C-alpha positions in Angstrom: 102.9 90.1 90.0 99.7 88.9 88.2 96.8 91.5 88.2 93.4 91.0 89.0 92.3 91.1 85.5 91.7 87.7 84.2 91.2 86.2 87.6 87.8 84.7 88.3 85.5 87.0 89.9 84.6 84.1 92.3 88.1 84.3 94.0 87.7 88.1 94.4 84.2 87.9 95.9 85.6 85.3 98.2 88.3 87.7 99.6 85.6 90.3 99.7 83.6 88.3 102.0 86.6 87.7 104.0 87.5 91.3 104.5 83.7 92.0 105.4 83.9 89.1 108.0 87.0 90.7 109.4 85.5 93.9 109.5 82.5 92.2 111.5 84.8 90.7 114.0 87.4 93.7 114.4 85.1 96.6 113.8 87.3 97.8 110.7 88.4 96.4 107.3 92.1 95.2 107.2 94.2 98.3 106.5 97.3 98.2 104.4 100.0 100.6 103.9 101.8 100.2 100.4 105.1 102.4 100.2 108.6 102.4 98.5 111.8 101.9 100.5 114.3 102.3 97.7 114.5 104.3 94.5 114.8 101.2 92.0 111.2 100.5 91.9 108.7 102.5 90.2 105.3 104.0 91.8 103.4 101.6 89.2 104.0 98.8 91.6 102.6 100.5 94.6 99.5 101.8 92.8 98.7 98.4 91.1 99.0 96.6 94.4 97.0 99.3 96.3 94.3 99.1 93.6 93.9 95.4 93.8 93.5 95.4 97.6 91.1 98.3 97.7 89.1 96.3 95.1 89.2 93.3 97.3 87.8 95.0 100.2 90.8 96.6 102.1 91.3 100.0 103.4 94.5 101.1 101.5 97.1 104.0 102.5 99.3 104.5 99.4 102.7 106.4 99.5 104.7 106.5 96.2 107.9 108.5 97.6 111.0 106.7 98.7 110.7 106.4 102.7 113.3 105.6 105.2 112.5 102.9 107.7 111.8 105.3 110.5 109.5 107.4 108.1 107.6 104.1 107.1 107.2 103.1 110.9 105.7 106.7 111.4 103.2 106.3 108.5 102.1 102.8 109.8 101.5 104.2 113.4 99.7 107.4 112.1 97.5 105.3 109.8 97.0 102.3 112.3 97.7 99.8 109.6 97.6 95.9 110.1 100.1 95.5 107.2 102.8 97.4 105.5 103.4 96.2 101.9 106.6 97.2 100.0 106.8 96.0 96.4 109.9 95.6 94.3 112.4 94.1 96.9 115.5 92.5 96.0 118.3 90.9 97.4 120.2 94.3 97.5 117.4 95.8 99.7 118.4 93.2 102.6 120.3 95.9 104.8 117.1 98.3 104.3 114.7 95.6 105.1 116.7 94.4 108.2 116.7 98.1 109.4 113.0 98.3 108.9 112.5 95.1 110.8 114.8 96.4 113.7 112.7 99.8 113.8 109.4 97.8 113.9 110.7 95.5 116.4 111.4 98.5 118.8 108.2 100.2 118.2 105.5 98.2 116.8 106.4 94.6 117.7 103.7 92.0 116.8 101.2 94.5 115.6 102.0 94.8 111.9 102.5 92.1 109.1 105.4 93.2 106.6 104.3 92.0 103.1 107.3 92.2 100.7 107.0 91.6 96.8 110.3 90.5 95.4 111.2 91.2 91.8 114.2 89.2 91.8 115.7 86.3 93.9 113.2 86.1 96.5 114.8 83.2 98.0 117.8 85.6 98.7 115.5 87.5 101.4 113.7 84.6 102.9 116.1 84.4 105.7 114.6 87.8 106.9 111.3 86.2 107.6 112.5 84.0 110.4 111.9 86.8 113.3 110.0 86.4 116.3 108.3 89.5 116.7 107.6 91.0 113.2 105.7 88.9 111.0 107.0 88.9 107.4 105.4 87.3 104.3 107.5 87.3 101.0 105.8 87.2 97.7 107.5 86.6 94.2 105.9 89.0 91.8 104.6 86.2 89.9 102.3 85.5 92.7 98.6 85.9 92.0 97.4 88.9 93.9 94.3 87.0 95.2 96.8 84.4 96.7 98.8 87.3 98.2 95.6 88.6 99.6 94.4 85.2 101.1 97.9 84.8 102.8 97.9 88.1 104.3 94.2 87.7 105.5 95.3 84.1 106.8 98.0 85.9 109.2 95.8 88.8 110.2 93.0 86.3 111.1 95.3 84.5 113.5 96.2 87.7 115.2 94.7 88.3 118.7 
């Protein structure tokens, strides 16, 4: 994942304007929970993504400990988030991601976007994004963070 450093401040300012407009329309800023679902990744990925989204005007909840899908659902409900972001996903995590989708389908259907940052083989988890009730965006770690934010905001702005 490319960090915001070196990205033109104009792009960041445009995203800040979008988050401000989102707040004007919805009454609050876009809220994202960044957490871990497996032990392979590091909490640095969580902190890097969380910092970038906070810098771009989002309210960010951060959890650096490994969580089960049920615990992630509980955190999402408690914090009333629009998006749950999970960095460091690989093809090996398909089972956990499928379980997360199943849990969210049962309790939080259609109300949250799952944003997954894949370290390796993002094409191997693309099939998981074809669900009707849980919206999923999959990012390669080389995707510029401002592009990630714009794609997430695109989805959130279409939500009723």
